[in-house]
C-alpha positions in Angstrom: -13.5 -25.4 11.6 -10.6 -23.4 13.2 -8.4 -26.5 13.5 -9.2 -27.5 9.9 -8.2 -24.0 8.6 -4.9 -24.2 10.5 -4.1 -27.6 9.0 -4.7 -26.7 5.3 -3.2 -23.2 5.6 0.0 -24.6 7.0 0.2 -27.4 4.5 -0.5 -25.2 1.5 1.7 -22.2 2.5 4.6 -24.1 4.1 6.8 -23.8 0.9 6.0 -20.1 0.4 8.3 -18.5 3.0 8.7 -14.7 2.6 10.9 -14.2 5.6 11.8 -15.4 9.0 13.6 -13.2 11.5 14.3 -12.4 15.1 15.3 -8.8 14.5 12.6 -6.3 15.5 13.5 -3.7 13.0 13.7 -6.1 10.1 10.4 -7.7 11.0 8.7 -4.3 11.3 10.1 -3.1 8.0 9.2 -6.3 6.1 5.6 -6.4 7.4 5.2 -2.6 6.8 6.1 -3.1 3.2 3.0 -5.2 2.7 0.7 -3.5 5.2 0.5 -0.1 7.0 3.5 1.5 8.7 3.5 0.6 12.4 5.3 0.5 15.7 6.2 -3.1 16.8 6.7 -3.7 20.5 7.7 -7.2 21.6 6.6 -8.1 25.2 9.6 -10.4 25.7 13.0 -11.3 24.2 12.0 -14.4 22.1 10.7 -12.8 18.9 10.6 -15.4 16.2 8.6 -13.9 13.4 7.7 -15.8 10.2 5.7 -14.8 7.2 4.5 -17.2 4.5 2.3 -16.0 1.6 1.1 -16.0 -2.0 0.0 -13.3 -4.4 -2.7 -13.7 -7.0 -4.0 -11.2 -9.5 -5.7 -8.9 -7.0 -5.6 -10.7 -3.6 -2.7 -11.5 -1.3 -2.9 -14.3 1.3 -0.4 -14.5 4.2 0.3 -16.5 7.3 2.0 -14.4 10.0 3.3 -15.3 13.4 5.6 -13.4 15.8 6.3 -16.2 18.3 6.4 -13.7 21.2 3.6 -11.6 22.5 3.7 -8.3 20.7 1.8 -5.0 20.4 1.4 -3.6 16.9 0.3 0.0 16.7 -0.4 1.4 13.2 1.0 4.9 12.7 0.1 5.9 9.1 -3.1 4.2 7.9 -3.3 3.9 4.1 -6.8 3.5 3.0 -6.5 1.7 -0.3 -7.2 -1.8 0.9 -8.8 -3.8 3.7 -7.7 -6.9 5.6 -9.5 -10.0 6.7 -7.6 -11.4 9.7 -8.4 -15.0 10.9 -6.4 -16.4 13.9 -5.1 -20.0 13.5 -3.8 -20.2 17.1 -3.9 -18.0 20.1 -5.9 -14.8 20.3 -5.4 -11.2 19.1 -7.0 -8.2 20.7 -7.8 -5.3 18.3 -8.7 -1.8 19.3 -9.6 1.3 17.3 -11.9 4.3 17.5 -14.8 2.2 16.3 -14.5 -0.4 19.1 -12.5 -3.3 20.4 -12.6 -7.0 19.7 -10.8 -10.2 20.7 -10.5 -12.8 17.9 -9.3 -16.4 18.3 -9.6 -19.5 16.2 -13.1 -19.8 14.9 -13.5 -16.0 14.4 -12.0 -13.2 12.3 -12.1 -9.5 11.7 -12.5 -7.2 8.8 -10.0 -4.3 9.2 -10.2 -1.3 6.8 -6.8 0.2 6.3 -7.9 3.8 6.6 -8.5 3.3 10.4 -5.5 3.0 12.7 -5.6 -0.1 14.8 -3.8 -1.3 17.9 -3.3 -5.1 18.0 -2.2 -7.2 21.0 -0.9 -10.5 19.9 -0.6 -13.1 22.6 2.5 -15.4 22.6 2.1 -18.2 20.1 -0.6 -16.5 18.1 -0.7 -16.9 14.3 -3.1 -15.5 11.7 -4.1 -15.9 8.1 -4.4 -12.4 6.6 -6.2 -11.7 3.3 -5.4 -8.3 1.7 -8.2 -7.0 -0.6 -7.6 -3.9 -2.8 -10.5 -1.5 -2.3 -10.5 -0.6 -6.0 -11.2 -4.2 -7.0 -13.8 -4.5 -4.2 -15.6 -1.4 -5.6 -15.7 -2.9 -9.0 -17.3 -6.0 -7.6 -19.8 -3.8 -5.7 -20.7 -2.1 -8.9 -21.2 -5.5 -10.7 -23.6 -6.6 -7.9 -25.6 -3.4 -7.6 -25.1 -1.5 -10.8 -24.1 1.6 -8.8 -21.2 3.1 -6.9 -21.6 3.5 -3.1 -22.3 7.1 -2.0 -19.7 6.8 0.8 -16.8 4.6 1.9 -17.8 1.0 2.1 -18.7 -0.1 5.6 -18.5 -3.6 7.1 -19.7 -5.6 10.0 -16.3 -6.2 11.5 -16.6 -9.6 13.1 -16.7 -12.9 11.2 -17.9 -16.1 12.9 -16.5 -19.1 11.0 -19.0 -21.5 12.5 -21.9 -19.6 10.9 -23.2 -20.6 7.5 -21.5 -17.5 5.9 -18.3 -18.3 7.8 -18.2 -21.9 6.6 -18.7 -20.7 3.0 -15.9 -18.2 3.6 -13.5 -20.9 4.8 -14.3 -23.1 1.8 -13.7 -20.3 -0.6 -10.4 -19.4 1.2 -9.2 -22.9 0.9 -10.0 -23.2 -2.8 -8.3 -19.9 -3.5 -5.2 -20.9 -1.6 -5.0 -24.3 -3.3 -5.1 -22.7 -6.8 -2.5 -20.1 -6.0 -0.1 -22.1 -3.8 -0.1 -25.2 -5.9 -1.4 -24.3 -9.3 -2.7 -27.0 -11.7 -3.6 -26.8 -15.3 -5.6 -23.6 -15.8 -4.9 -22.8 -12.2 -4.6 -19.1 -13.0 -8.2 -19.1 -14.3 -9.5 -21.0 -11.3 -7.6 -18.5 -9.0 -9.2 -15.6 -10.8 -12.7 -17.1 -10.3 -11.9 -17.7 -6.6 -10.8 -14.1 -6.2 -14.1 -12.9 -7.6 -16.1 -15.3 -5.4 -14.2 -14.2 -2.3 -14.7 -10.5 -2.8 -18.4 -11.0 -3.7 -18.9 -13.2 -0.6 -17.2 -10.6 1.6 -19.6 -7.9 0.3 -22.7 -10.1 0.6 -21.9 -11.5 4.0 -20.2 -8.5 5.7 -20.9 -5.2 3.9 -23.4 -2.9 5.6 -23.3 -0.7 2.5 -24.6 -3.6 0.3 -27.3 -4.5 2.8 -28.5 -1.0 2.9 -28.6 -0.8 -0.9 -30.9 -3.8 -1.1 -32.8 -3.6 2.2 -33.1 0.1 2.7 -34.2 1.1 6.2 -34.3 -2.5 7.4 -30.6 -2.9 6.3 -29.7 0.2 8.4 -31.7 -0.8 11.5 -30.4 -4.4 11.8 -26.7 -3.3 12.4 -27.8 -0.5 14.8 -29.9 -2.9 16.9 -27.2 -5.5 17.0 -24.6 -2.9 18.0 -26.9 -1.8 20.8 -27.3 -5.4 21.9 -23.6 -6.1 21.8 -22.9 -2.8 23.7 -25.4 -3.8 26.4 -23.9 -7.3 26.7 -20.3 -5.9 26.9 -21.3 -3.5 29.7 -23.1 -6.2 31.7 -20.9 -9.3 31.3 -20.6 -9.7 35.1 -24.3 -9.3 35.6 -27.2 -11.9 35.4 -28.9 -10.7 32.2 -31.5 -12.4 30.1 -32.6 -12.4 26.5 -35.5 -10.2 27.4 -33.1 -7.7 29.0 -30.9 -7.6 25.9 -33.8 -7.3 23.5 -35.3 -4.4 25.5 -32.1 -2.4 25.4 -31.6 -3.0 21.7 -35.1 -1.8 20.9 -36.6 -5.0 19.4 -38.4 -8.2 20.5 -36.5 -11.3 21.7 -37.6 -13.2 18.7 -36.5 -10.6 16.2 -33.2 -10.1 18.0 -32.6 -13.8 17.9 -33.4 -13.9 14.2 -31.0 -11.0 13.4 -28.2 -12.5 15.4 -28.5 -15.9 13.7 -28.6 -14.2 10.2 -25.6 -12.0 11.1 -23.5 -14.1 13.4 -24.8 -17.7 13.0 -25.4 -17.7 16.8 -28.1 -16.8 19.3 -27.8 -13.7 21.5 -27.1 -15.8 24.5 -24.3 -17.7 22.6 -22.8 -14.4 21.8 -23.0 -13.4 25.4 -21.3 -16.6 26.5 -18.5 -16.1 24.0 -17.9 -12.6 25.1 -17.6 -13.8 28.7 -15.2 -16.6 27.7 -13.0 -14.0 25.9 -12.8 -12.0 29.1 -12.0 -15.1 31.2 -9.2 -16.1 28.8 -7.6 -12.7 28.9 -7.8 -12.6 32.7 -6.4 -16.2 33.1 -3.5 -15.3 30.8 -2.5 -12.4 33.1 -3.8 -13.8 36.5 -1.7 -13.5 39.7 -0.3 -16.6 41.3 -3.1 -17.0 43.8 -5.9 -16.7 41.2 -8.2 -19.7 40.6 -10.2 -20.7 37.5 -13.5 -20.9 39.3 -13.1 -17.4 40.8 -12.4 -15.8 37.5 -15.2 -17.7 35.7 -17.8 -16.7 38.3 -16.6 -13.1 38.3 -17.4 -13.0 34.5 -20.9 -14.5 34.9 -20.1 -18.1 34.1 -22.2 -19.6 36.9 -22.3 -23.3 35.6 -18.7 -24.3 35.9 -19.1 -27.7 34.1 -20.7 -26.0 31.1 -18.1 -23.2 31.3 -15.2 -25.7 31.1 -16.7 -27.5 28.1 -17.5 -24.3 26.2 -14.0 -22.9 27.0 -12.3 -25.9 25.5 -14.5 -25.9 22.5 -13.8 -22.2 21.8 -10.0 -22.1 22.6 -8.9 -25.7 22.1 -7.5 -26.0 25.7 -8.8 -26.2 29.2 -9.0 -23.1 31.4 -6.3 -24.3 33.8 -4.0 -24.8 30.8 -4.4 -21.2 30.0 -3.7 -20.2 33.6 -0.6 -22.4 33.8 0.8 -21.1 30.5 0.4 -17.5 31.7 2.2 -18.2 34.9 5.0 -20.0 33.1 5.4 -17.1 30.7 5.7 -14.6 33.5 8.2 -16.8 35.4 10.3 -17.0 32.2 10.2 -13.2 31.8 11.1 -12.5 35.4 14.1 -14.9 35.3 15.8 -13.0 32.5 
């Protein structure tokens, strides 16, 4: 699914170039005009930023890449929109007061603009970014519920594109992009329909507020238990933990936890645990010293079956673990030689 999204995004947005620049100040200024003000810190000297995008009636869709590894730190969060960020290549680490995530092809993140984020883009990373005005999202919430939310809309942040909700999201994104990037007869009307469908799907699939409206206490407890489960997994990635251990610390049964995980993420708790370990392995391999080995790093992060680990790693990141290790070493040699 991730490779498919990269293909159609690049094909549909290729002719819609907004800017391309190697100048740090220009890149920061141009991106800040569309998003929040921020500090941009390249990690090397090969910045080659490029932004393609299209604008519909309410939603904006962009494809952004920096070329070089960069750190983006938001300085003045706005609050009148949210972003859905979906990596097409590479990985991006995101940190804020609510938590931290690493997203790569096949996953994405909902990012409210009223919360300052720190983003670590690895070299070669590119992302699709959908900008959604909160005013329009609130109108759609009202259409679905007949009410206004009592507080700021809250969302489950992570999106898994291989879940059923994620596959539907990808299909809606492609349809929207097709209608806006290459409009046909009545394309404006199709684009408006696609906008409404995207916003409603975002609410139904990711909004904690909407779930609480319809599910009451159950809607509140599911995110809390999943948060406890993920926190326990995050704290014990290097330990040998079981489904029973995770369920016990989240305050529910293994069967109920598995059901909640599949509904929310389209994956089992143990699949989530595996992916979290793979993300840690990838980050360490990218920055590993010259004497580091793939097996040692994998075993340190709880990946005991190396054959299964290698297959799962390639499926998640599109490359073998040793390729990540070699690329990281080559990048550091290049930087040290300048």
